[in-house]
LOTIDREN-310996 format. One line per field, with one value per atom (N, C-alpha, C, CB): chain; atom name; residue number from 1; x, y, z. Coordinates in steps of 0.05 Angstrom, whole numbers, plus 5000, padded with zeros to 4 digits. Glycine has a CB too. Example, Ala and Ser with C-alpha at 12.3 -4.5 7.8 and 13.67 -1.06 7.14 Angstrom:
! LOTIDREN-310996
cadena	[A;A;A;A;A;A;A;A] .
atomo	[N;CA;C;CB;N;CA;C;CB] .
num	[1;1;1;1;2;2;2;2] .
X	[5264;5246;5264;5226;5257;5273;5258;5282] .
Y	[4886;4910;4934;4911;4955;4979;5001;4988] .
Z	[5156;5156;5156;5181;5142;5143;5157;5114] .
//
This chain:
! LOTIDREN-310996
cadena	[A;A;A;A;A;A;A;A;A;A;A;A;A;A;A;A;A;A;A;A;A;A;A;A;A;A;A;A;A;A;A;A;A;A;A;A;A;A;A;A;A;A;A;A;A;A;A;A;A;A;A;A;A;A;A;A;A;A;A;A;A;A;A;A;A;A;A;A;A;A;A;A;A;A;A;A;A;A;A;A;A;A;A;A;A;A;A;A;A;A;A;A;A;A;A;A;A;A;A;A;A;A;A;A;A;A;A;A;A;A;A;A;A;A;A;A;A;A;A;A;A;A;A;A;A;A;A;A;A;A;A;A;A;A;A;A;A;A;A;A;A;A;A;A;A;A;A;A;A;A;A;A;A;A;A;A;A;A;A;A;A;A;A;A;A;A;A;A;A;A;A;A;A;A;A;A;A;A;A;A;A;A;A;A;A;A;A;A;A;A;A;A;A;A;A;A;A;A;A;A;A;A;A;A;A;A;A;A;A;A;A;A;A;A;A;A;A;A;A;A;A;A;A;A;A;A;A;A;A;A;A;A;A;A;A;A;A;A;A;A;A;A;A;A;A;A;A;A;A;A;A;A;A;A;A;A;A;A;A;A;A;A;A;A;A;A;A;A;A;A;A;A;A;A;A;A;A;A;A;A;A;A;A;A;A;A;A;A;A;A;A;A;A;A;A;A;A;A;A;A;A;A;A;A;A;A;A;A;A;A;A;A;A;A;A;A;A;A;A;A;A;A;A;A;A;A;A;A;A;A;A;A;A;A;A;A;A;A;A;A;A;A;A;A;A;A;A;A;A;A;A;A;A;A;A;A;A;A;A;A;A;A;A;A;A;A;A;A;A;A;A;A;A;A;A;A;A;A;A;A;A;A;A;A;A;A;A;A;A;A;A;A;A;A;A;A;A;A;A;A;A;A;A;A;A;A;A;A;A;A;A;A;A;A;A;A;A;A;A;A;A;A;A;A;A;A;A;A;A;A;A;A;A;A;A;A;A;A;A;A;A;A;A;A;A;A;A;A;A;A;A;A] .
atomo	[N;CA;C;CB;N;CA;C;CB;N;CA;C;CB;N;CA;C;CB;N;CA;C;CB;N;CA;C;CB;N;CA;C;CB;N;CA;C;CB;N;CA;C;CB;N;CA;C;CB;N;CA;C;CB;N;CA;C;CB;N;CA;C;CB;N;CA;C;CB;N;CA;C;CB;N;CA;C;CB;N;CA;C;CB;N;CA;C;CB;N;CA;C;CB;N;CA;C;CB;N;CA;C;CB;N;CA;C;CB;N;CA;C;CB;N;CA;C;CB;N;CA;C;CB;N;CA;C;CB;N;CA;C;CB;N;CA;C;CB;N;CA;C;CB;N;CA;C;CB;N;CA;C;CB;N;CA;C;CB;N;CA;C;CB;N;CA;C;CB;N;CA;C;CB;N;CA;C;CB;N;CA;C;CB;N;CA;C;CB;N;CA;C;CB;N;CA;C;CB;N;CA;C;CB;N;CA;C;CB;N;CA;C;CB;N;CA;C;CB;N;CA;C;CB;N;CA;C;CB;N;CA;C;CB;N;CA;C;CB;N;CA;C;CB;N;CA;C;CB;N;CA;C;CB;N;CA;C;CB;N;CA;C;CB;N;CA;C;CB;N;CA;C;CB;N;CA;C;CB;N;CA;C;CB;N;CA;C;CB;N;CA;C;CB;N;CA;C;CB;N;CA;C;CB;N;CA;C;CB;N;CA;C;CB;N;CA;C;CB;N;CA;C;CB;N;CA;C;CB;N;CA;C;CB;N;CA;C;CB;N;CA;C;CB;N;CA;C;CB;N;CA;C;CB;N;CA;C;CB;N;CA;C;CB;N;CA;C;CB;N;CA;C;CB;N;CA;C;CB;N;CA;C;CB;N;CA;C;CB;N;CA;C;CB;N;CA;C;CB;N;CA;C;CB;N;CA;C;CB;N;CA;C;CB;N;CA;C;CB;N;CA;C;CB;N;CA;C;CB;N;CA;C;CB;N;CA;C;CB;N;CA;C;CB;N;CA;C;CB;N;CA;C;CB;N;CA;C;CB;N;CA;C;CB;N;CA;C;CB;N;CA;C;CB;N;CA;C;CB;N;CA;C;CB;N;CA;C;CB;N;CA;C;CB;N;CA;C;CB;N;CA;C;CB;N;CA;C;CB;N;CA;C;CB;N;CA;C;CB;N;CA;C;CB;N;CA;C;CB;N;CA;C;CB;N;CA;C;CB;N;CA;C;CB;N;CA;C;CB;N;CA;C;CB;N;CA;C;CB;N;CA;C;CB] .
num	[1;1;1;1;2;2;2;2;3;3;3;3;4;4;4;4;5;5;5;5;6;6;6;6;7;7;7;7;8;8;8;8;9;9;9;9;10;10;10;10;11;11;11;11;12;12;12;12;13;13;13;13;14;14;14;14;15;15;15;15;16;16;16;16;17;17;17;17;18;18;18;18;19;19;19;19;20;20;20;20;21;21;21;21;22;22;22;22;23;23;23;23;24;24;24;24;25;25;25;25;26;26;26;26;27;27;27;27;28;28;28;28;29;29;29;29;30;30;30;30;31;31;31;31;32;32;32;32;33;33;33;33;34;34;34;34;35;35;35;35;36;36;36;36;37;37;37;37;38;38;38;38;39;39;39;39;40;40;40;40;41;41;41;41;42;42;42;42;43;43;43;43;44;44;44;44;45;45;45;45;46;46;46;46;47;47;47;47;48;48;48;48;49;49;49;49;50;50;50;50;51;51;51;51;52;52;52;52;53;53;53;53;54;54;54;54;55;55;55;55;56;56;56;56;57;57;57;57;58;58;58;58;59;59;59;59;60;60;60;60;61;61;61;61;62;62;62;62;63;63;63;63;64;64;64;64;65;65;65;65;66;66;66;66;67;67;67;67;68;68;68;68;69;69;69;69;70;70;70;70;71;71;71;71;72;72;72;72;73;73;73;73;74;74;74;74;75;75;75;75;76;76;76;76;77;77;77;77;78;78;78;78;79;79;79;79;80;80;80;80;81;81;81;81;82;82;82;82;83;83;83;83;84;84;84;84;85;85;85;85;86;86;86;86;87;87;87;87;88;88;88;88;89;89;89;89;90;90;90;90;91;91;91;91;92;92;92;92;93;93;93;93;94;94;94;94;95;95;95;95;96;96;96;96;97;97;97;97;98;98;98;98;99;99;99;99;100;100;100;100;101;101;101;101;102;102;102;102;103;103;103;103;104;104;104;104;105;105;105;105;106;106;106;106;107;107;107;107;108;108;108;108;109;109;109;109;110;110;110;110;111;111;111;111;112;112;112;112;113;113;113;113] .
X	[5014;5000;5017;4985;5014;5027;5013;5030;5025;5012;5017;5023;4995;4996;4984;4980;4992;4982;4954;5004;4934;4909;4903;4885;4888;4876;4847;4888;4832;4806;4795;4798;4773;4763;4736;4760;4725;4704;4678;4704;4683;4656;4652;4658;4672;4670;4690;4641;4701;4718;4745;4721;4766;4790;4808;4792;4836;4855;4878;4863;4889;4913;4938;4917;4955;4978;5005;4979;5028;5051;5051;5079;5067;5072;5087;5089;5079;5096;5109;5076;5098;5111;5111;5098;5131;5132;5122;5161;5112;5101;5124;5079;5124;5147;5144;5145;5123;5117;5124;5088;5139;5144;5162;5155;5153;5169;5193;5155;5193;5214;5218;5211;5240;5245;5228;5274;5212;5196;5170;5207;5163;5134;5122;5133;5097;5078;5060;5056;5048;5031;5005;5029;4996;4970;4952;4958;4954;4938;4942;4941;4925;4933;4917;4928;4930;4920;4928;4932;4910;4913;4935;4880;4954;4972;4959;5001;4951;4934;4951;4921;4977;4994;4997;5019;4992;4993;4963;5013;4946;4919;4913;4898;4908;4905;4877;4923;4866;4840;4843;4821;4830;4831;4804;4837;4806;4781;4770;4784;4772;4759;4748;4778;4733;4722;4742;4699;4738;4758;4753;4753;4772;4770;4744;4793;4736;4709;4686;4701;4683;4663;4666;4657;4691;4697;4685;4725;4693;4684;4655;4700;4644;4613;4601;4603;4609;4599;4600;4618;4620;4624;4603;4649;4598;4579;4549;4584;4544;4519;4511;4519;4534;4526;4522;4549;4536;4530;4502;4554;4493;4466;4445;4462;4450;4431;4426;4441;4453;4450;4435;4476;4440;4428;4395;4443;4390;4360;4347;4356;4361;4349;4346;4369;4366;4365;4338;4391;4338;4320;4290;4326;4286;4260;4258;4255;4273;4271;4267;4292;4278;4272;4245;4296;4237;4211;4188;4209;4192;4171;4168;4176;4189;4188;4177;4214;4172;4157;4177;4136;4174;4187;4209;4168;4217;4236;4265;4235;4267;4296;4295;4310;4282;4278;4303;4259;4324;4350;4367;4367;4360;4375;4363;4373;4336;4323;4334;4290;4338;4343;4369;4339;4388;4419;4421;4433;4402;4402;4392;4380;4374;4360;4384;4334;4400;4421;4441;4434;4450;4468;4462;4470;4437;4425;4431;4394;4420;4427;4453;4420;4472;4501;4510;4516;4505;4513;4504;4499;4478;4466;4481;4433;4490;4503;4531;4502;4545;4569;4571;4576;4548;4547;4541;4529;4526;4522;4549;4501;4563;4590;4610;4604;4610;4627;4619;4625;4593;4583;4592;4556;4588;4597;4626;4589;4644;4671;4681;4687;4665;4675;4679;4662;4706;4715;4696;4740;4682;4663;4639;4654;4631;4608;4620;4594;4647;4659;4660;4686;4671;4677;4652;4695;4632;4606;4587;4593;4594;4579;4586;4580;4612;4620;4608;4645] .
Y	[4977;5000;5026;4998;5042;5065;5089;5068;5108;5132;5155;5138;5169;5195;5217;5190;5241;5265;5266;5290;5284;5287;5316;5266;5331;5354;5351;5370;5363;5361;5390;5350;5390;5414;5420;5414;5446;5457;5443;5482;5430;5419;5392;5416;5380;5352;5333;5343;5343;5326;5325;5336;5308;5310;5301;5293;5307;5300;5287;5324;5266;5251;5266;5221;5273;5285;5266;5305;5273;5256;5236;5274;5217;5194;5202;5172;5196;5208;5181;5227;5158;5138;5112;5135;5098;5073;5053;5064;5033;5006;4987;4991;4971;4954;4930;4945;4923;4901;4907;4895;4931;4938;4917;4963;4905;4885;4893;4872;4917;4927;4955;4921;4967;4996;5010;5002;5031;5044;5035;5042;5012;5001;5007;4971;5008;5012;4987;5040;4983;4961;4965;4956;4990;4996;5004;4975;5001;5008;5038;4988;5055;5085;5091;5108;5096;5108;5136;5092;5146;5176;5179;5191;5195;5202;5226;5210;5223;5242;5267;5229;5265;5285;5305;5275;5293;5312;5315;5299;5319;5324;5355;5308;5366;5395;5399;5405;5422;5431;5457;5432;5455;5480;5495;5472;5520;5534;5545;5556;5523;5530;5504;5544;5506;5483;5469;5489;5442;5428;5439;5394;5431;5440;5434;5429;5409;5405;5422;5375;5430;5446;5475;5443;5484;5508;5513;5510;5490;5494;5487;5476;5472;5472;5496;5451;5509;5540;5556;5557;5558;5571;5565;5567;5540;5530;5536;5497;5533;5543;5568;5543;5588;5618;5624;5638;5607;5612;5598;5601;5577;5567;5584;5543;5598;5618;5642;5627;5650;5672;5664;5681;5640;5631;5626;5605;5621;5617;5641;5602;5661;5689;5700;5709;5698;5706;5694;5696;5665;5653;5663;5622;5667;5676;5703;5673;5722;5747;5749;5762;5732;5732;5717;5716;5699;5685;5705;5658;5726;5745;5763;5762;5768;5787;5775;5798;5750;5735;5725;5754;5724;5711;5729;5707;5748;5770;5754;5805;5736;5725;5697;5733;5688;5657;5643;5647;5653;5638;5640;5653;5662;5664;5645;5695;5645;5626;5592;5631;5587;5560;5558;5550;5575;5576;5573;5605;5588;5590;5559;5616;5548;5521;5500;5514;5501;5482;5486;5480;5512;5518;5508;5545;5512;5501;5473;5505;5459;5429;5422;5418;5433;5430;5433;5453;5457;5466;5442;5496;5433;5418;5388;5418;5379;5357;5359;5347;5381;5386;5386;5409;5400;5399;5373;5417;5358;5329;5313;5312;5319;5304;5314;5310;5337;5348;5336;5382;5336;5325;5296;5328;5279;5253;5249;5240;5270;5264;5273;5278;5287;5289;5269;5304;5271;5249;5239;5254;5253;5242;5229;5263;5235;5219;5193;5238;5193;5172;5149;5181;5157;5138;5128;5149;5146;5137;5120;5159;5116;5098;5069;5104;5065;5036;5021;5035] .
Z	[4998;5000;5000;5024;4981;4976;4988;4948;4999;5012;4994;5041;4986;4967;4981;4938;4973;4982;4967;4975;4980;4964;4971;4971;4953;4954;4950;4936;4970;4971;4963;4999;4945;4936;4950;4906;4947;4957;4949;4950;4923;4909;4920;4875;4936;4943;4927;4939;4909;4892;4905;4861;4893;4903;4880;4928;4884;4866;4880;4851;4869;4881;4875;4869;4894;4890;4890;4909;4897;4891;4915;4889;4910;4927;4952;4911;4977;5000;5014;5023;5012;5025;5008;5051;5002;4983;4998;4972;4984;4996;4999;4975;5021;5030;5009;5064;4995;4979;4949;4982;4944;4922;4906;4925;4884;4869;4857;4849;4843;4828;4833;4799;4829;4830;4810;4827;4818;4799;4797;4775;4810;4809;4835;4804;4832;4859;4861;4856;4883;4887;4874;4914;4871;4858;4876;4844;4904;4924;4934;4945;4929;4938;4961;4914;4980;5007;5012;5030;5029;5032;5057;5039;5053;5074;5091;5062;5112;5124;5132;5149;5134;5140;5117;5148;5092;5067;5056;5043;5070;5061;5061;5080;5039;5032;5027;5008;5034;5025;5012;5047;4986;4968;4972;4936;4972;4974;4948;4992;4929;4904;4893;4883;4868;4857;4840;4843;4835;4817;4786;4819;4771;4744;4727;4730;4730;4717;4727;4722;4756;4761;4754;4787;4752;4740;4710;4740;4695;4667;4667;4648;4683;4684;4693;4700;4711;4719;4694;4742;4676;4655;4636;4646;4632;4611;4622;4604;4645;4657;4651;4683;4656;4651;4622;4660;4603;4576;4567;4560;4581;4578;4585;4592;4604;4615;4596;4643;4588;4568;4544;4560;4533;4511;4516;4502;4537;4543;4545;4568;4556;4561;4532;4580;4514;4485;4473;4468;4475;4462;4473;4464;4496;4503;4496;4531;4495;4482;4454;4488;4440;4410;4404;4394;4419;4414;4420;4432;4440;4445;4421;4471;4405;4384;4356;4380;4358;4335;4314;4320;4290;4266;4260;4242;4274;4260;4264;4277;4286;4288;4287;4314;4265;4266;4263;4243;4249;4245;4274;4218;4284;4313;4332;4326;4334;4349;4343;4342;4318;4312;4321;4284;4317;4324;4354;4314;4370;4399;4409;4410;4398;4404;4403;4380;4377;4378;4398;4354;4401;4422;4452;4422;4457;4481;4483;4482;4466;4465;4468;4442;4455;4453;4485;4431;4495;4522;4542;4529;4541;4560;4556;4556;4533;4533;4543;4508;4541;4550;4581;4538;4593;4621;4634;4629;4620;4630;4630;4612;4608;4606;4629;4577;4633;4652;4681;4651;4687;4708;4714;4706;4692;4693;4698;4669;4693;4696;4723;4674;4739;4764;4782;4776;4798;4811;4834;4821;4848;4866;4853;4884;4828;4813;4802;4786;4793;4781;4803;4771;4826;4848;4863;4867;4865;4877;4863;4885;4834;4820;4824;4792;4833;4839;4858;4846] .
//
């Protein structure tokens, strides 16, 4: 069992850091046993969200902007039909990207097991 540093993010996700203590069962130099354990002395807490949550927040803001534009254009009638179609496509694309980013989060990946 090898011990690693770990960073915990505000959103509940974590990231593995560098190896802090080698396993005594190490078969060859440079290889590890594959069991990652947290070194509690090297546990750090970051006061920010993970990379995936930051990207997700950006896409959610863009999604809200597109929805506001779509609502405004629909109230004006057929004047912006091309813009409405483009905004609907963009909304669908952003929703798929947000779902993909949510599925990539560490806490979601490991809780599904």
